[in-house]
C-alpha positions, 0 to 999 in steps of 0.5 A: 863849717866848709872843710876849707875853711876849718883847714884855714882855721887849723893853719891860723891855730897852729901858727899861733902855737908856734909864735907863743912857743918861740916867744917862751923860747927868747924868755930869759932863764931867771937867772939872768934877767936884769933888775934896777935900782927900784924893783931891787930896792922895794922887792928887798925893802930897803932904801937907795941908800942902803943898795949903794952901801951895798954896791961900795961895800962890795955886798952885791955885784952889779953892772952900770948901762949909761947912768942906771945900775942892775942886778941880775937875780942871781946875785938878789938870791946870794945876797938873801941867802947870805944875810938870811933875809927870808924870801920864798921862790914864788917871791923870786918869780913875782922879782923876775916878772916885774925885771921882765916888764923893765925890759925893752921890747925887741 
């Protein structure tokens, strides 16, 4: 490999590294990821009606965007702690990954 080719390869690797670092910086903190009804119901193993009841009774905070309802992971975590529903931190990471899949791409 010629030194010019090697330098070009190293420049490309550094550009990829820089891009990956920037993408990681844009990733929202776990507690700030927003989830929709479907993801929350699936994770908590509850019906949409039960989730609606939690909203109506003020058990869980939520936000409406248009006709869709969203919840932060911090609210789900708070609900789990108050209700003593057992989940571990790995399952919260899995939930965050599902929430990130539903976010619109920039």
